[in-house]
N, C-alpha and C positions, 0 to 999 in steps of 0.2 A: 632822569630816565634817558635812555639812549633814543636816538631818532627812530629806529625801527619800532621800538615799543610804543613810543608816542604816536607814530603813524597808525599802528594797529589799534590802539585804544580810540583814536580819533575816528577811524572808520567804523568801529563798533558803535560809538555814540551817534554817528551820523545815521547809520542804518536803523538803530533802535528808535530814534525819534522820527525818522521817515515813516516807519510803520505806524506810529502813534498819530503823527500829524495828519496823515492821509485821511483818517476817518473821524477823529475825536471831535473836533470843532464843527464838523459838517454833519454829524449823525443826526442832530435835531432837525435840520433842514431836510435830510433824506427821509426821516420818519414821517414828518409832516406831509411831504409831497408824494412819496411813493407808497407809504404804508397807511396813510390816512390816520396817523396816530393822534391821540389826544395829548394835552399838555402833561397829564399825569403819567401816561405811558412813556413819554419822552423822559420825564423825570426818573421813572423807574429804570429805564435803559441806562441812564447815566449812573444811577445808584448801583447797577450791576457791577460797574467798574470798582466802586467803593467796597461792595461786598467782597469782591475778589481780593482787594487789598487787605481786608480784615482776615480772610481765610488763609491766604497763601504766602505773602512775603516774609512774615515772621517765621513761619514754619520752614520755608525753604532756606531762609537765612541761617537757621540752626543747622540744616543739612549741609549747607555750603561751608559752614564754619567747622563741622566735625566729621563729615563722612565722605563727601564727594567734592572734586574740584569744581569751583564756581563756574568756570567757562564751559564745562561739560553739562552741568545742570542747565545753563542758559541755552546751549545748543539744542538739547532735547526739548525744552519748553517751546522754543520757537518753531521747531518742526511740527510738534503736536498742534500748536496754535494755527499754523498754516492750514492743516487739515480741517480744523474746526471752522476757519473762515470760509473754506470752500463750501461747507454745508450751510453756513449762515447766508451766503450769497443766494441760495435757492429759496430762502424764506420770503413770503409775501404777506404774512399776517403779523401785525404789531405784537400780538400776544405771544406767538411762538418765537418771534424775533428775540424777545427778552431772554429766553433760556439759552439761545445760541450765543448771544453777546455775553451772557454771564459765563458760559463755559469757556469762551475765548479769553475773557478777561482774567479768568483764573490761571490761564497759562501765561498771559502777558504781564500781569501785575508784578510777579516776583522778579521779572527781568530788570525792572527799574532799580530795585535795591541791589541786585546782583551786579549790574553794570557799574554802579557807583563803587561797590566793594572791589570788583576786579580792578578798576582804575586806581583807586586809592591805595590798594595793597602794593602797587608798583611804585609808589611815590614816597619820598622822604619828607616832603613838606607840602601836604595837600592844599594849604591855604594859598600857596603860590602856584602849584602845578595843576590842581584840579580845574580851576576856572578855564584855562586854555584848552583843556580837553572837553569839558562840558559844553563849551561854546559851540562845538561842532554839532551838538544836538539842536541847539537853537537855530543855527544856520540851516540844518536839515529841515526843520519845521518851516522856515521861511521858503525854502526851495519847493517843498511838496505842496504847501498851501497856495503858492503862486502858480504852480502847475495846475492845481485843481481850479483856481480862479480863472486862469487864462483860458483853459479849455472848457470851463463852465460845466463841470460834472460834479459839483458839490452836492447836488440833490440826486445823484445817480449811484447805482450799485458799484460803479467803477472805483469808488473810493476804497471799497473793501477788496477789490481785485488787486489794487496797488499794494495794499497792506499784505495780502496773502503772498504775493510774489516776493516782496521784500523780506517777509518772515522766513521763506525758504532759503533765501540768500544768507541772511544772518544766522539761521540755524546751522548751516554748513560752515560758515565762516567762524563761528564761535569755537569750534574744535581746534582752530589754529591760533587762538589768542594765547597770550602768555599764561603759562600754567599758574593757577591760583589754587593751590591745594588747601585742604583743611588746616586751620591753624593749630587745633588741638588734636592730638593723637589718642587722648584718653577716652575710655568708654563713657558714654553719656548716661547719667543716672536720671531719676525722675525729675530732679530740679532742672537739669539741662534740657530735657525733652520739653518741659513746660516753658522754657525760656526764662527761668528765674535769674539766670546770670545777667541778662540784659535788664530785667526788671529791677535789679539792684541799683541801677542808675538813678532811680527815683529817690534814693537817699539824699541826693543833692537837690536842695530846695529850688535853686534857680533852674536846673534841668526840668524839674517837675512843672514849674511855672511855664517854661518854654514849651513843654510837651502839651500842656492844656491849652495854651494860647495857639499852638499849631492846629489843634483840633478845631478851636473856635473860629479862627480866621478862614479855615477852609470851608466853613458854611457859606459865607458870602462869595468866596472864590467859585463855588459851584454855580452860582447864578451867572457869572461871567462866561464860563465854559459852555454851559447848557443853553443860555438864552441870548448871548450877545449877537450871534449871527442872525437869528430870526428877528431880533429887535431892530438891528440896523437895516435889515431888509425891509421890514414893515415901515421904517422911517423914510424909505424911498431911496436908500443908497443902492448903487449897483457895484458889481465886482467887489463884494464885501470881503471875500477871502483874501484878495490882494491887499485891500486896505488894512485888514486886521493883521496881516503879516508885518506891518510896521511895528507892531508890538514886539515881535520877535527880533526885529532889527534893533530896536532900543535895548532889548535884552542882551544882544551881542556887545553893545557899547558898555553897558553897566557890568556885564560879566567880566570884561577885561579891566574895568575900573575897580572891581571888587577887592583884589589883594591889597591895593593901596588904601582903599577906604576902610578895610578891615583893620589894618595896622594903625590907622589914624584915629578912627572913631571907636573901635572896640565892638564887641558882639552886641551889647545892649542897644547902642544907638543905631547900629546897622539894622537890627530887627525893628526898632521903633520907626525908622525912616520908611521901611517897607509897609508898616501898618498905616502910617499917615497917608502914604501914596494910595492905598486901597480906598480910604475914605474919600479922598479928592476925586479919584477916577469914577466912583459910583455917583457922586454928585454931578459930575460932568455928563455921564450917561443919562441921568435923570432930567437935566435941564437942556441938553443939547437937542438939535434937530438937523434935518438934512438941508436946511436953507442957510440963513445967516448965522445960525448957531452950530454949524457943522464943525467949526474949529474945536468945540468942546468934545465932539466925538473923536477927532484926531488926537487931541491931548489925552483923552481917556485911554485910547489905545497905546499911545507912546509911553504912558506911565507904566506899562506892563513890565518894562525892564527893571524899574525900582521895585515894583510890587513883588515880582517873582524872585529876582536875584538877591535882593537885600534881605528877604525873609527866608525863602526856601533853600537857596544855595548856601547862604550863610548858616542856615540851620543844619544842613548836611555836614558842613565843616565843623560846626560846634559839636554835633553829635559824635563825629569821628574823634574829636579831641577828648571827649568825656569817656568814650568807650575804651576798655582795656584791649590789648592786642588779640585776645582769644575770642572776643565777641563782636568784632567790627561788623560782620555781615548781619548778625542778629540786631545790632544797634541800628544799622541803616534800615533794616526791616521794621524795627520798632517805630522809627520816626515816619517811615513810609506808611505804616499802618495808621498812625495818628493823623497824617495829613490827607493822603489820597483815600484812606480807608474810612475811619470813623467820621472825620470832619466833612469830607466831600460826600459821604453817604447820607449824612443828615442834611447837608446842603442841597443835594440833588433832589431828595424827597421834598424838602421844604420849598425849593424853587418851583416844583410842579404845583404844589398846593397854592403858593402865593400867586403864581401866574394864573391859575384857575380862578382865584378870588378877584383878580383884577381883569378878568375877561368878561366882556359884555355878552348878551344873548346872541348877538350877530357874529361873535367871534373876534371882535375888535379888542385889542389888549391895551391897557393903560400902562405903557412901559415906564412913564415917569414915576408913577406910584410904585411899580414893581422894584425899580432900582433904589428907591429910598429905604427899602427894607434891608438889603445888605449893607447900605451905607451906615444905618443905625447900628447894625451888628458889629461892624468894624470899629465904630467909636467905642463901644463897650469893651471890645478886646484890647484896644489901645490903653484904656484906663486901667484895666486889670493888670496888663503887662507892665506898664510904667510904674505902678505902685509896688508890685511884688517881686519883679526880677532884679537881682542884685549883681550878678556876674557881669563884668565888662572886660573880659579877656581880649587882649589885642594880638596875642600870638599863640599859635597852637603848640602843643607839646610835640616832641619828636615822635614819629610814627614808626613802630617796629616793623 
């Protein structure tokens, strides 16, 4: 890529994750304190994001592949999303809040797959070039969560104001991104409309195992995103947002390490390293405390780099490798549906149920017991993946 294109894509990634990072990890705290929400209502709100992932990215991926330029679709979605966020900000009832966050997520969710597709279509070698672009999203998350933590508005509606303004900026900026036209000029039949082109990837056994494992590992992942902030707050930690941003700092390090690790260990071991890290981090969350055991909390947070990069970013590269040139956006939409859609949808719902089960009559939560549930789930996924996944590709194919 030329430097101007690299710069454009980096800014796109920074803005996209600035929007997301401003509210996602803090929404549970905001709902508990400002909307007097129950654990189930918080779980439902996080599941709204997953419902949107199921509904929208696969469909929009097909549109971007066959009908409209991806950057234009991204611009329109961000502008609509900004308008919905303005309406969401006015809501004071947890029940009504759910419908507005669902409507907003339906506009935001597709942009994750679109952003990845826009970036990768400008690259000759995604396994080498994509991590250095994607890392700007991680840096952005660090920046915005530290702003939230420093000014202590993690439980205030300000988190959504920040997202709304940034959505407006990215919506306008998207129209100036490198043109990413539809790959296929042919008319779409019923099979294409239903996304059967991308579903053909399931003929590959290893990809099918990877897809199923991606769904399953996102069940425990949901516990982290939805409950880590209030859990650490209940443990007695202060400036939780700032401390949790260390996870994104480690993500930067491992993102830059990813190309070398990918070529050295191959996709299977990269994915297994990520799964093992999830098990260890949940154990640390379970046994850690804000006193002499707070080192476990710090290590659990710092493991985020391996947990996320080695499984999810490696998974994006693996998916791009397996997809044909005509279905790259649909393929990214497919894996996004599996992870942030189905998997995190189940996980968000389950995290609310489990948290309720481990909550005493006075509202006190047994966080140690809660964290053991996702730890056990991660162990099961690791066993399934290790036994059934065969592909250990170390180099991606050339990208058209």
